C-alpha positions in Angstrom: -124.4 -76.0 -120.0 -123.2 -75.1 -123.5 -125.8 -73.5 -125.7 -126.1 -74.5 -129.3 -125.0 -71.8 -131.7 -127.9 -69.9 -133.3 -128.4 -71.0 -136.8 -130.1 -69.0 -139.4 -132.9 -71.1 -140.9 -135.3 -70.6 -143.9 -137.9 -69.0 -141.6 -135.4 -66.4 -140.3 -134.4 -65.6 -143.8 -138.1 -65.2 -144.9 -138.8 -63.0 -141.8 -135.8 -60.7 -142.6 -136.9 -60.4 -146.2 -140.4 -59.5 -145.1 -139.1 -56.8 -142.8 -137.0 -55.4 -145.7 -140.0 -55.3 -148.0 -142.1 -53.6 -145.3 -139.3 -50.9 -145.0 -139.2 -50.6 -148.7 -143.0 -50.0 -148.9 -142.9 -47.4 -146.2 -140.2 -45.5 -147.9 -142.1 -45.6 -151.2 -145.0 -43.9 -149.5 -142.9 -41.4 -147.5 -143.3 -37.7 -148.2 -140.7 -35.4 -146.9 -139.7 -31.7 -146.9 -136.5 -29.9 -146.2 -135.2 -26.5 -145.0 -131.6 -25.3 -145.3 -130.7 -28.6 -146.8 -128.2 -27.3 -149.4 -128.3 -29.9 -152.2 -130.7 -32.2 -150.3 -128.4 -34.5 -148.3 -131.4 -35.9 -146.4 -133.3 -36.8 -149.6 -130.2 -38.3 -151.1 -129.6 -40.4 -148.1 -133.2 -41.7 -148.2 -132.8 -42.5 -151.9 -129.7 -44.5 -151.2 -131.5 -46.5 -148.6 -134.3 -47.1 -151.1 -131.8 -48.3 -153.7 -130.1 -50.6 -151.1 -133.5 -52.1 -150.1 -134.4 -52.7 -153.7 -131.1 -54.5 -154.2 -131.5 -56.7 -151.1 -135.1 -57.7 -152.1 -134.2 -58.2 -155.8 -136.7 -55.5 -156.8 -136.0 -53.7 -160.1 -138.5 -50.9 -159.4 -136.8 -48.3 -157.3 -139.2 -45.5 -156.4 -137.8 -42.6 -154.4 -139.8 -40.8 -151.7 -141.6 -37.7 -152.8 -139.8 -34.4 -151.9 -142.9 -32.2 -151.5 -141.3 -28.9 -150.4 -137.9 -27.4 -150.0 -136.7 -24.1 -148.6 -133.2 -23.0 -149.8 -131.9 -19.5 -150.3 -128.6 -20.3 -152.1 -129.1 -20.0 -155.9 -126.5 -22.7 -156.8 -128.1 -25.1 -154.3 -131.5 -24.4 -155.9 -130.2 -25.4 -159.3 -128.9 -28.7 -157.8 -132.2 -29.3 -156.1 -134.1 -28.9 -159.3 -131.7 -31.3 -161.1 -132.0 -33.9 -158.3 -133.5 -37.3 -159.3 -136.3 -36.5 -156.8 -136.7 -32.7 -157.1 -139.0 -30.8 -154.7 -142.5 -30.2 -155.9 -142.3 -26.7 -154.5 -139.1 -24.7 -154.0 -139.1 -21.7 -151.8 -136.2 -19.3 -151.4 -136.4 -16.9 -148.5 -137.7 -18.5 -145.3 -138.3 -15.2 -143.6 -140.9 -14.4 -146.3 -143.3 -16.9 -144.6 -143.6 -14.5 -141.6 -145.9 -11.6 -141.7 -144.1 -8.3 -142.1 -145.2 -7.2 -138.6 -143.9 -10.4 -137.0 -140.6 -10.3 -138.8 -140.2 -6.6 -137.8 -140.8 -7.5 -134.2 -138.2 -10.3 -134.3 -135.6 -8.0 -135.9 -136.3 -5.3 -133.3 -136.0 -7.8 -130.5 -132.8 -9.2 -131.8 -131.3 -5.7 -132.2 -132.3 -4.7 -128.6 -131.2 -8.0 -127.1 -134.8 -8.6 -125.9 -135.4 -11.7 -128.1 -136.1 -14.6 -125.7 -136.3 -17.8 -127.7 -136.2 -20.0 -124.6 -139.6 -18.6 -123.4 -142.6 -20.8 -124.1 -144.8 -17.7 -124.1 -142.9 -16.4 -127.1 -144.0 -19.4 -129.1 -147.5 -20.0 -127.8 -149.2 -17.8 -130.4 -146.5 -17.8 -133.0 -148.4 -20.0 -135.6 -150.7 -17.0 -136.3 -147.7 -15.1 -137.6 -147.7 -17.0 -140.9 -150.3 -18.3 -143.3 -147.9 -20.9 -144.7 -147.6 -19.3 -148.2 -144.6 -17.9 -150.0 -143.3 -17.5 -153.6 -142.5 -20.8 -155.2 -139.8 -21.0 -157.9 -141.3 -24.1 -159.5 -144.8 -22.8 -160.0 -143.9 -19.1 -160.3 -146.5 -18.1 -157.8 -147.3 -18.1 -154.1 -147.7 -21.7 -152.9 -148.6 -23.3 -149.6 -145.7 -25.1 -147.8 -146.4 -28.8 -147.4 -144.4 -30.4 -144.6 -144.8 -34.0 -145.7 -144.6 -36.7 -143.1 -140.8 -36.2 -142.4 -139.2 -32.8 -142.3 -135.4 -32.3 -142.1 -133.8 -29.0 -141.2 -130.2 -27.8 -140.7 -130.8 -24.3 -139.5 -128.0 -21.7 -139.8 -125.3 -22.4 -137.2 -123.0 -19.4 -137.6 -124.3 -17.8 -134.3 -123.8 -21.0 -132.3 -120.6 -22.4 -133.8 -117.5 -21.8 -131.7 -115.8 -20.8 -134.9 -118.6 -18.4 -135.8 -119.9 -15.1 -134.5 -121.3 -16.7 -131.3 -124.1 -14.2 -131.0 -126.7 -16.9 -130.3 -130.2 -15.5 -130.2 -129.0 -12.0 -130.9 -127.5 -13.0 -134.2 -128.9 -12.6 -137.7 -129.7 -16.3 -138.0 -132.4 -15.9 -135.3 -134.8 -14.4 -137.8 -134.4 -17.5 -140.0 -134.9 -19.9 -137.0 -138.0 -18.1 -135.8 -139.4 -18.1 -139.3 -138.8 -21.9 -139.6 -140.1 -22.8 -136.2 -143.2 -20.7 -136.7 -143.9 -22.4 -140.0 -143.4 -25.8 -138.4 -145.8 -25.0 -135.5 -148.4 -24.2 -138.1 -147.9 -27.1 -140.5 -147.1 -29.8 -137.9 -145.0 -32.4 -139.7 -145.3 -35.8 -138.1 -141.5 -36.3 -137.6 -138.8 -33.6 -137.6 -135.0 -34.0 -137.6 -133.1 -30.8 -136.7 -129.3 -30.4 -137.0 -127.0 -27.7 -135.8 -123.7 -26.9 -134.0 -123.0 -29.0 -130.9 -123.2 -25.6 -129.0 -126.8 -25.1 -130.1 -129.0 -24.4 -127.1 -131.4 -27.3 -127.0 -133.7 -25.2 -124.7 -134.7 -23.2 -127.7 -136.1 -26.2 -129.5 -137.7 -27.4 -126.2 -139.4 -24.1 -125.7 -140.6 -23.9 -129.3 -142.0 -27.5 -129.6 -142.3 -29.4 -126.3 -146.0 -28.7 -126.1 -146.5 -30.5 -129.4 -143.6 -32.9 -129.8 -141.6 -35.4 -127.8 -138.0 -34.4 -128.2 -134.8 -36.5 -128.1 -131.4 -34.9 -128.7 -127.8 -36.0 -128.7 -124.3 -35.0 -130.0 -123.1 -37.0 -133.0 -119.7 -36.9 -134.7 -119.0 -38.7 -138.0 -115.9 -40.3 -136.5 -118.3 -42.5 -134.4 -119.3 -44.2 -137.7 -115.8 -44.8 -139.1 -115.4 -41.6 -141.0 -112.2 -39.5 -140.7 -114.2 -36.4 -140.0 -114.3 -34.6 -136.6 -117.4 -32.4 -136.7 -119.6 -32.6 -133.7 -123.2 -31.7 -134.3 -126.3 -31.7 -132.3 -129.0 -33.8 -133.8 -132.6 -33.7 -132.5 -135.5 -35.9 -133.2 -139.0 -34.5 -132.7 -142.1 -36.8 -132.8 -145.6 -35.3 -132.9 -147.4 -36.4 -129.8 -150.8 -37.0 -131.6 -149.4 -38.6 -134.8 -146.7 -41.1 -133.7 -146.9 -44.2 -131.5 -144.3 -43.1 -128.9 -141.6 -45.3 -127.5 -139.0 -44.8 -124.8 -136.2 -45.2 -127.4 -133.9 -42.2 -127.6 -131.4 -41.1 -130.2 -128.6 -42.3 -127.9 -130.0 -45.8 -128.0 -130.2 -45.8 -131.8 -126.7 -44.4 -132.2 -125.3 -47.1 -130.0 -126.6 -49.8 -132.4 -124.7 -48.4 -135.4 -121.5 -47.0 -134.0 -118.4 -48.4 -135.8 -115.3 -48.1 -133.6 -112.7 -48.1 -136.3 -109.7 -45.9 -137.1 -109.9 -44.3 -140.6 -107.8 -41.5 -141.9 -107.8 -39.3 -145.0 -105.1 -41.5 -146.5 -107.9 -43.7 -147.6 -109.7 -41.0 -149.6 -107.0 -38.6 -150.8 -105.6 -40.4 -153.8 -104.2 -38.4 -156.7 -101.7 -38.7 -159.5 -98.9 -36.2 -160.0 -100.9 -34.7 -162.9 -104.0 -34.3 -160.7 -102.0 -32.5 -158.0 -100.4 -30.2 -160.5 -103.7 -29.4 -162.2 -105.3 -28.5 -158.8 -102.4 -26.3 -157.9 -102.5 -24.4 -161.2 -106.2 -23.8 -160.8 -105.9 -22.6 -157.2 -102.9 -20.3 -158.0 -104.7 -18.8 -161.1 -107.5 -17.4 -159.0 -107.4 -13.6 -158.9 -107.3 -13.4 -155.1 -104.6 -16.1 -154.7 -101.4 -15.1 -152.9 -99.3 -17.1 -155.3 -97.9 -14.1 -157.3 -96.5 -12.5 -154.1 -95.1 -15.8 -152.6 -93.9 -17.7 -155.6 -92.4 -17.4 -159.0 -94.7 -17.8 -162.1 -95.3 -21.5 -163.0 -93.8 -22.5 -166.3 -94.9 -25.5 -168.3 -92.4 -27.8 -166.6 -93.0 -26.6 -163.1 -92.5 -29.3 -160.5 -94.9 -29.1 -157.5 -93.1 -28.5 -154.2 -94.1 -29.1 -150.6 -96.1 -26.1 -149.4 -97.1 -24.9 -152.8 -100.8 -25.5 -152.3 -100.8 -23.3 -149.2 -99.0 -20.5 -151.1 -101.9 -20.6 -153.6 -104.6 -19.8 -150.9 -106.3 -16.5 -150.7 -105.7 -14.3 -147.6 -109.1 -15.2 -146.3 -108.4 -18.9 -146.7 -105.0 -18.6 -145.0 -106.8 -16.8 -142.1 -109.3 -19.7 -141.7 -106.5 -22.3 -141.9 -104.4 -20.5 -139.2 -107.5 -20.5 -136.9 -108.0 -24.2 -137.4 -104.3 -24.8 -136.8 -104.5 -23.0 -133.5 -107.2 -25.5 -132.4 -104.5 -28.3 -132.1 -106.0 -30.5 -134.8 -104.2 -33.8 -135.7 -101.6 -33.6 -138.4 -103.5 -35.9 -140.8 -106.7 -33.8 -140.9 -108.1 -32.0 -143.9 -109.4 -28.5 -143.4 -112.1 -26.8 -145.5 -110.6 -23.4 -145.9 -113.6 -21.9 -147.7 -116.2 -22.2 -145.0 -117.2 -18.7 -144.0 -117.5 -19.3 -140.3 -116.8 -15.7 -139.4 -119.5 -14.2 -141.6 -117.1 -12.3 -143.8 -119.3 -12.7 -146.8 -116.7 -14.6 -148.7 -118.1 -16.4 -151.7 -116.2 -19.0 -153.7 -117.2 -21.0 -156.8 -115.6 -24.2 -155.6 -114.9 -25.5 -152.1 -111.2 -25.9 -151.4 -109.5 -28.1 -148.8 -105.9 -28.4 -147.7 -104.0 -31.2 -145.9 -102.0 -30.3 -142.9 -99.2 -32.6 -144.0 -98.4 -34.0 -147.5 -100.6 -37.1 -147.5 -101.3 -36.5 -151.2 -98.0 -35.3 -152.6 
């Protein structure tokens, strides 16, 4: 028997609009906090969703969720956070300052001796007593109490878990930041947490730290699953507080399957530039004090014509080293490499991120 095709009627349209308005109301009342967010990518994403919902429901009043607390050590990122349309009410700098000096010293000593066992539940059982939840706030110029909000998003340092990083895992310097963060979360107990790290991050660490309080669902996600020309696998973990959330059997894998977009998209779509743009970028890159241009090329005159390979010649020695490591990973020819990411912990600091194409898709 042939079934009649489903037709969208007025009732279905009204129900969908009601669902959208309910989502909009929930986002308006949402409070959230962040740690290691950089320039608040989580909050920006939520704000974009709020704007989209306002557009779909023909609502002129777009109110963004309240960013109640942020923890970010980078000074440039702090300035961006304060200039954000939805700036944090409290902005903290050093996450390790939330730990008591005695607790921080014990973590540092354990890391140095190799005795730090982050996968032991006994390590975390009394950890919440190692912080009072207060630290210096840049907004109020005094010690403030960290407020987690209903949703907390965290991208803890990945340098010790990334295959391109130091790979020291729990013995690395980032362990102190992670322990400080997890201890603070165990004390403040946000309703929902989203944690992001390298795909090599040991999920047993999160399970040991939070399984007594949260239901944990974790999966590996790559932007290429959603149609983006970016190959960067990351482990995403959703933590739901057992006493605060109506739990379901839905996992992150189930959700991802609903929004996967199996399409091929390359950087040809994004990398569009005029000849003037390309020349301007080359002159800027070559003019940097650490650029290798002066040893590899002749000085650029006013009528210099950009040649294939020029942008690589303008890299610094550190950037060239990063690029060579990426090339050894058998990446596709049409990829774009961020050559200013300090994956090896060399302490390199740049004022502007720089990327290079492995073949001339721009020129």
